[in-house]
C-alpha positions as CSV (number, residue, x, y, z in Angstrom):
1,M,165.9,113.8,128.6
2,I,167.5,117.1,127.5
3,S,168.7,119.2,130.4
4,Q,167.3,122.8,130.1
5,R,168.7,125.7,132.1
6,I,166.8,127.5,134.8
7,M,169.0,130.6,134.7
8,R,169.4,132.1,131.3
9,N,171.7,134.5,129.6
10,S,170.4,137.9,128.7
11,S,169.8,138.7,125.0
12,I,170.0,142.4,125.6
13,I,173.0,144.4,124.5
14,T,171.9,147.9,125.2
15,S,172.5,151.0,127.3
16,P,171.7,151.1,131.1
17,S,168.7,153.3,130.4
18,V,166.8,150.3,129.1
19,S,168.5,147.5,130.9
20,S,166.1,147.7,133.8
21,F,163.2,146.3,131.7
22,V,164.9,142.8,131.9
23,S,163.6,142.5,135.4
24,D,160.7,145.0,135.3
25,T,158.2,142.9,133.4
26,D,155.4,145.4,134.1
27,D,156.9,147.7,131.5
28,K,155.0,147.0,128.3
29,K,157.0,149.3,126.0
30,Y,160.0,147.0,125.3
31,V,160.7,144.0,123.2
32,L,161.8,141.3,125.6
33,P,163.9,138.1,125.2
34,I,162.0,134.9,125.9
35,Y,163.3,131.4,126.3
36,P,161.5,128.5,124.6
37,A,161.1,124.9,125.7
38,V,162.9,122.0,123.9
39,M,161.2,118.7,123.2
40,D,163.3,115.6,122.6
41,Y,160.9,113.3,120.8
42,A,162.4,110.2,119.2
43,W,161.8,111.4,115.7
44,G,164.0,114.5,116.1
45,I,167.3,115.2,114.3
46,R,170.3,114.3,116.5
47,G,172.9,116.6,117.8
48,L,174.1,119.8,116.1
49,D,172.6,118.6,112.8
50,S,169.3,119.7,114.4
51,R,168.2,123.3,113.9
52,V,166.3,123.0,117.2
53,A,169.5,122.1,119.0
54,R,171.4,125.0,117.5
55,Y,168.6,127.4,118.3
56,A,168.3,126.2,121.8
57,L,172.0,126.5,122.4
58,E,172.1,130.0,121.0
59,S,169.1,131.1,123.0
60,G,170.7,129.8,126.2
61,V,168.1,127.3,127.3
62,I,170.6,124.4,127.1
63,D,174.3,124.6,128.0
64,E,175.5,122.0,125.5
65,V,174.3,119.8,122.7
66,D,174.2,116.0,123.2
67,P,175.3,114.5,119.9
68,D,173.2,111.4,120.6
69,A,170.0,113.2,121.7
70,P,167.1,113.8,119.3
71,Y,166.2,117.5,119.3
72,A,162.7,117.6,117.8
73,E,160.7,120.7,118.7
74,L,161.2,124.2,120.1
75,W,158.1,125.6,121.7
76,I,157.5,129.3,121.9
77,G,154.4,130.4,123.6
78,T,152.3,130.0,126.7
79,H,151.1,126.3,126.5
80,S,151.4,124.7,129.9
81,K,153.3,121.7,128.6
82,G,156.2,123.9,127.5
83,P,155.8,127.5,128.5
84,S,158.3,130.1,127.4
85,T,159.9,132.1,130.2
86,L,161.5,135.5,130.8
87,S,165.0,136.3,131.9
88,N,163.7,136.7,135.5
89,G,162.3,133.2,135.5
90,K,158.7,134.1,135.3
91,T,156.5,132.7,132.5
92,L,155.5,134.6,129.4
93,K,151.9,134.0,130.3
94,S,152.4,136.0,133.5
95,L,153.6,139.0,131.5
96,V,150.9,138.8,128.8
97,G,148.2,138.2,131.5
98,K,146.5,135.4,129.6
99,P,147.4,132.5,127.3
100,L,148.4,133.5,123.8
101,P,145.9,132.0,121.3
102,F,148.7,130.4,119.3
103,L,151.7,128.2,119.8
104,F,154.8,128.8,117.6
105,K,157.3,126.0,117.0
106,V,160.4,125.0,115.1
107,L,160.5,121.3,114.1
108,S,163.6,119.2,113.1
109,C,162.2,115.9,111.7
110,G,164.8,113.2,111.3
111,K,162.3,110.4,110.8
112,T,158.6,110.1,110.1
113,L,156.0,111.4,112.7
114,S,152.9,109.4,113.5
115,I,149.9,109.1,111.2
116,Q,147.6,111.6,112.9
117,A,144.9,114.2,112.8
118,H,144.0,117.0,115.2
119,P,140.4,117.4,116.5
120,D,138.0,120.2,115.9
121,K,136.9,122.3,118.9
122,S,133.8,120.1,119.8
123,L,135.7,116.9,119.6
124,A,138.7,118.3,121.5
125,E,136.3,119.2,124.4
126,K,134.8,115.7,124.3
127,L,138.2,113.9,124.2
128,H,139.6,116.1,127.0
129,A,136.6,115.4,129.2
130,E,136.7,111.7,128.6
131,N,140.5,111.1,128.7
132,P,142.4,114.2,130.0
133,S,145.6,112.2,130.5
134,K,145.9,111.6,126.7
135,Y,144.2,114.8,125.5
136,G,145.5,117.5,127.8
137,D,143.5,120.5,126.7
138,P,140.0,121.2,125.2
139,N,141.2,123.2,122.3
140,H,141.3,122.5,118.6
141,K,144.6,122.5,116.7
142,P,144.6,123.8,113.1
143,E,148.2,124.2,112.1
144,M,150.4,125.7,109.4
145,A,153.9,124.6,108.3
146,I,156.5,126.8,106.6
147,A,159.5,125.0,105.3
148,L,163.0,126.0,106.4
149,T,164.6,123.2,104.4
150,P,163.1,120.9,101.7
151,F,160.3,119.3,103.6
152,E,158.5,116.0,103.0
153,A,155.1,115.1,104.3
154,M,152.1,112.9,103.7
155,C,148.9,115.0,103.8
156,G,145.3,114.3,103.0
157,F,143.8,111.2,101.3
158,R,144.6,110.2,97.7
159,R,141.9,110.3,95.2
160,I,139.7,107.2,95.3
161,E,140.8,106.3,91.7
162,E,144.4,106.1,92.9
163,I,143.6,104.0,95.9
164,A,141.6,101.6,93.7
165,Q,144.5,101.3,91.4
166,L,146.9,100.5,94.4
167,I,144.5,97.9,95.8
168,K,144.6,96.1,92.4
169,K,148.3,96.4,92.0
170,H,149.4,95.3,95.6
171,P,147.6,92.1,96.7
172,E,149.2,92.4,100.2
173,F,147.6,95.8,100.7
174,S,144.3,94.4,99.4
175,A,144.5,91.5,101.8
176,C,144.4,94.0,104.7
177,I,141.0,95.3,103.6
178,S,137.6,93.5,103.7
179,D,135.9,92.5,100.4
180,E,132.9,94.6,101.3
181,A,135.1,97.8,101.7
182,K,136.9,97.1,98.5
183,L,133.6,96.7,96.7
184,T,132.5,100.1,97.8
185,V,135.6,101.6,96.3
186,F,135.1,100.1,92.9
187,L,131.4,100.9,92.8
188,S,131.6,104.5,94.1
189,R,130.6,107.2,91.6
190,D,129.5,110.5,93.1
191,K,131.2,112.5,95.8
192,Q,129.3,111.2,98.7
193,S,129.7,107.5,97.7
194,Q,133.4,108.1,97.3
195,K,133.6,109.6,100.8
196,D,131.7,106.6,102.2
197,A,134.0,104.2,100.3
198,L,137.1,106.0,101.6
199,Q,135.9,105.7,105.2
200,A,135.0,102.1,104.7
201,V,138.3,101.1,103.2
202,F,140.4,103.1,105.7
203,A,138.4,101.8,108.7
204,S,138.8,98.2,107.4
205,F,142.6,98.6,107.0
206,M,143.1,100.3,110.4
207,N,141.1,97.5,112.1
208,C,142.8,94.6,110.3
209,P,144.1,92.1,112.8
210,A,147.7,92.9,113.7
211,E,149.0,89.4,112.8
212,T,147.5,89.7,109.3
213,S,148.8,93.2,108.6
214,R,152.3,92.3,109.9
215,E,152.4,89.2,107.7
216,Q,151.1,91.0,104.6
217,L,153.6,93.9,105.2
218,K,156.5,91.3,105.2
219,L,155.2,89.8,101.9
220,L,154.8,93.3,100.4
221,L,158.4,94.4,101.4
222,K,159.8,91.1,100.0
223,R,158.1,91.7,96.7
224,L,159.0,95.4,96.5
225,Y,162.7,94.8,97.3
226,K,162.8,92.0,94.7
227,M,161.2,94.3,92.1
228,Q,163.7,97.0,92.9
229,E,166.6,94.6,92.4
230,L,165.3,93.2,89.1
231,N,164.1,96.5,87.7
232,P,165.8,99.4,89.5
233,H,164.9,101.8,86.6
234,D,161.5,100.5,85.5
235,H,160.1,103.3,83.5
236,D,157.0,101.3,82.5
237,E,155.6,102.0,86.0
238,P,154.0,105.4,86.5
239,P,156.3,107.7,88.4
240,W,153.7,108.3,91.2
241,E,153.4,104.6,91.8
242,R,157.2,104.2,92.0
243,K,157.4,107.0,94.5
244,C,154.6,105.4,96.5
245,A,156.5,102.1,96.7
246,R,159.7,103.7,97.7
247,A,158.0,105.6,100.5
248,V,156.6,102.3,101.8
249,L,160.1,100.8,101.9
250,R,161.5,103.9,103.6
251,L,158.8,103.9,106.3
252,A,159.1,100.1,106.9
253,Q,162.8,100.6,107.7
254,Q,162.0,103.3,110.3
255,F,159.0,101.3,111.8
256,P,159.6,97.5,111.4
257,D,156.4,95.5,111.6
258,D,154.2,98.6,111.7
259,A,151.4,98.3,109.1
260,G,151.4,102.1,109.1
261,A,154.3,101.8,106.6
262,M,151.5,101.3,104.0
263,A,150.2,104.8,104.7
264,P,151.5,106.1,101.3
265,F,148.9,103.9,99.6
266,F,146.3,106.1,101.3
267,L,147.9,109.5,101.7
268,N,149.3,112.1,99.2
269,Y,153.0,112.6,99.4
270,L,154.4,116.1,98.9
271,L,157.7,117.9,98.9
272,I,157.8,121.6,99.6
273,A,160.7,124.0,99.1
274,P,162.1,126.5,101.7
275,G,159.6,129.4,102.0
276,E,156.6,127.3,100.9
277,S,153.8,126.4,103.3
278,F,150.7,124.4,103.7
279,F,147.7,124.5,106.2
280,M,146.2,121.5,107.9
281,A,142.6,121.9,109.1
282,P,141.2,119.9,111.9
283,N,140.2,116.3,111.1
284,E,142.6,115.8,108.2
285,P,145.1,113.0,108.2
286,H,148.8,113.7,107.8
287,A,152.3,112.6,108.8
288,Y,155.5,114.7,108.5
289,V,158.3,112.7,107.0
290,A,161.6,114.6,107.0
291,G,163.0,118.1,107.0
292,E,162.8,121.3,109.2
293,I,159.9,123.7,109.4
294,I,158.4,126.6,111.3
295,E,155.0,125.5,112.6
296,C,152.2,127.7,114.0
297,M,148.9,126.4,115.4
298,A,146.1,127.2,117.8
299,C,147.4,126.8,121.4
300,S,146.9,123.0,121.8
301,D,148.8,119.8,121.9
302,N,145.9,117.5,121.0
303,V,146.9,114.7,118.6
304,V,144.9,111.6,117.6
305,R,147.4,109.0,116.4
306,A,146.9,105.7,114.6
307,G,150.3,104.4,113.4
308,L,154.0,104.9,112.9
309,T,154.5,105.6,116.6
310,P,155.1,103.8,119.9
311,K,152.8,106.4,121.6
312,F,149.1,106.0,122.5
313,K,147.0,105.1,119.4
314,D,143.4,105.9,119.2
315,V,142.1,104.2,116.0
316,P,138.4,104.5,116.7
317,N,138.5,108.2,117.3
318,L,140.8,108.8,114.3
319,V,138.6,106.7,111.9
320,G,135.5,108.5,113.2
321,M,136.7,112.1,113.1
322,L,138.2,112.4,109.6
323,T,136.4,114.3,106.8
324,Y,137.4,111.8,104.1
325,S,137.9,114.6,101.6
326,T,140.5,113.8,98.9
327,G,143.3,115.8,97.6
328,G,146.2,117.3,99.6
329,P,146.6,120.9,100.9
330,S,147.3,123.8,98.5
331,I,150.9,125.1,98.6
332,D,151.4,128.7,99.4
333,A,154.6,130.9,99.1
334,G,153.2,133.8,101.1
335,T,152.2,137.3,99.9
336,P,154.0,140.7,100.4
337,T,152.4,142.8,103.1
338,Y,152.7,146.2,104.7
339,G,153.9,147.6,101.4
340,D,157.2,145.8,101.5
341,K,158.0,142.7,99.4
342,R,160.6,141.7,102.1
343,I,157.8,141.1,104.5
344,M,155.8,138.0,103.5
345,R,152.7,137.0,105.4
346,Y,151.3,133.5,105.6
347,T,147.6,133.7,106.7
348,P,145.4,130.7,107.3
349,P,141.6,130.8,107.5
350,V,141.5,130.7,111.3
351,P,141.5,133.5,113.8
352,E,144.2,132.3,116.2
353,F,147.4,133.0,114.2
354,E,149.3,134.2,111.2
355,V,153.0,134.3,110.5
356,M,155.3,136.8,108.8
357,V,158.7,136.0,107.5
358,I,160.8,139.2,107.4
359,T,164.1,139.4,105.4
360,C,166.6,142.2,105.7
361,N,169.4,142.0,103.1
362,P,173.1,143.1,103.5
363,G,173.3,146.9,103.3
364,E,169.6,147.4,104.0
365,T,167.5,148.6,106.9
366,L,163.9,147.5,107.5
367,T,161.4,148.8,110.0
368,M,159.0,146.1,111.3
369,P,155.3,146.9,111.4
370,R,153.7,148.2,114.5
371,L,151.2,145.6,115.7
372,A,148.0,146.1,117.7
373,V,148.3,142.6,119.2
374,P,151.1,140.8,121.1
375,A,153.6,138.9,118.9
376,I,156.7,136.6,119.2
377,F,159.5,136.2,116.8
378,I,162.6,134.0,116.3
379,V,165.7,134.7,114.3
380,I,165.9,131.9,111.8
381,E,168.9,133.0,109.6
382,G,171.7,135.5,109.6
383,S,172.7,138.3,111.9
384,G,172.2,142.0,112.2
385,S,171.4,144.9,114.6
386,T,168.2,146.6,115.8
387,D,167.1,150.0,116.9
388,S,163.9,151.6,118.1
389,E,162.5,154.8,119.7
390,E,163.6,153.4,123.0
391,G,167.1,152.7,121.7
392,Q,166.8,148.9,122.0
393,R,169.6,146.9,120.6
394,L,169.0,143.2,120.6
395,V,171.2,140.2,119.8
396,M,170.0,139.0,116.4
397,R,171.4,135.6,115.8
398,P,169.7,132.3,114.8
399,G,167.7,131.0,117.7
400,R,167.2,134.2,119.6
401,T,163.6,134.6,120.5
402,Y,161.6,137.7,121.5
403,Y,158.2,138.9,122.7
404,I,156.7,142.1,121.3
405,P,154.0,143.7,123.4
406,A,150.9,145.1,121.6
407,D,151.6,148.6,120.2
408,A,155.3,148.5,121.1
409,S,157.6,150.8,119.2
410,P,158.7,149.0,116.0
411,L,162.2,147.6,115.7
412,T,164.3,148.8,112.8
413,L,166.5,146.0,111.5
414,A,169.9,146.6,109.9
415,V,172.4,144.3,108.2
416,N,176.0,145.5,107.5
417,K,176.8,145.5,103.8
418,I,179.8,143.3,104.3
419,K,177.6,140.4,105.5
420,R,177.2,137.5,103.0
421,G,173.6,136.8,103.7
422,P,170.4,138.3,104.9
423,L,168.9,138.5,108.4
424,R,165.6,136.5,108.4
425,I,163.1,136.3,111.2
426,A,159.8,134.6,111.6
427,L,157.1,136.4,113.6
428,A,153.7,135.0,114.8
429,H,150.7,136.8,116.2
430,E,146.9,136.6,116.3
431,N,145.4,136.7,112.8
432,L,144.9,140.3,111.6
433,H,144.0,139.2,108.0
434,E,141.6,136.4,108.5
435,K,139.3,137.7,105.7
436,T,142.2,137.6,103.2
437,P,144.0,134.2,103.8
438,T,147.0,133.3,101.7
439,V,146.9,129.6,102.6
440,V,143.7,127.5,102.7
441,S,142.6,124.0,103.4
442,S,141.8,122.5,100.0
443,T,140.1,119.3,99.0
444,G,140.8,119.7,95.3
445,T,143.2,117.6,93.2
446,H,146.8,118.7,93.4
447,S,149.9,117.4,91.7
448,Y,153.1,118.0,93.7
449,K,156.7,118.2,92.6
450,N,157.5,114.6,93.0
451,E,153.9,113.3,92.7
452,F,152.0,112.7,89.5
453,S,148.3,113.1,88.9
454,I,146.5,110.1,87.5
455,D,144.6,112.4,85.1
456,K,147.8,113.7,83.7
457,L,149.1,110.2,83.2
458,A,145.9,109.5,81.3
459,G,146.3,112.6,79.1
460,K,143.2,114.3,80.6
461,K,143.0,118.0,81.1
């Protein structure tokens, strides 16, 4: 386990006239440093290669970085599993007076996360009541990811035509699915019959006896490796199918004997660039693969898992909860807001949260917007200085994290012109633009940067 500090360093570099607010948490005028929680899940990036580790070190919540430890997540918010604290040791929740409706995170993914989905509100309440040790709160967990580095993920079910093609092409995959389920796939025509077929084939695969799926996975890997050796540059195979096979090989290396390595036969694979985002609604399957992101979600830690993990797996609930819509999420690059193209907002179609990414370039100043709701922000890149009506000057280096009370005086950011790069911060708060979302949950057909649509390959428009 990662050792986190109880006593933290102050992030304030200011005059004595405002230094008292570090301990006077009843004063709601000032922007306050807060200290996040670090999670060391096995899939995290190790040592200083992890942005989470570097941010935690800079913010003062750890004293040193263990080069062998996986630093996976930085939690910023009021969730009881990893509450942020103030410099006096009290929790952020005690200052706000109630839980924030959202949880803000930084993720450093060194290997693939579990195949999972998050429950909607009614299911979350049911799961929490029935199994509180595994589902620790009764809230839903819609979430949005914004890439800090190139980021890979599997999100949403493939089109039924693609799954049918993969069943025919890979006999080992086919052997893990019942004949009845496969028949529904090949006979499905309208939207509802395709949803029913998708549920039947996914349920059949997930309930395949472990011995059968392990044996078929071994046979599949043996054949794919042989094909790769004999035809390493086989351009007769459609690119999307090549990418799919390579993803299976990659997952099998990370999770030996786990049939979840065949997940790319079911799920869309996508790669997003820094600054791009996607939104995952409740009851949609996904698995993050590699890279680093900012993630914001409703304040919950409910996850229903079914593969690629040593953690608790709940296959019946996962199979029963999914919408079985096809097509991955739409990709969003944000939209300028508050009349400044340097302030980009990412707004999902849920009330709990939205995110702004604010960029101040060398030689510039930028006044952050005044917000009517509490907010938190983290410096994600660069360095600079701040000022406000109260004369606040804060340390602005990557990893420093702050709480902004509702209606607090706006900070003015400044970056010296001799700096070689911008100051960039990510700020989260309750959604103030729910009626004008920038990122939506989509069930349409999407073609991603390294994924190819079956229609395009067939020459259809």
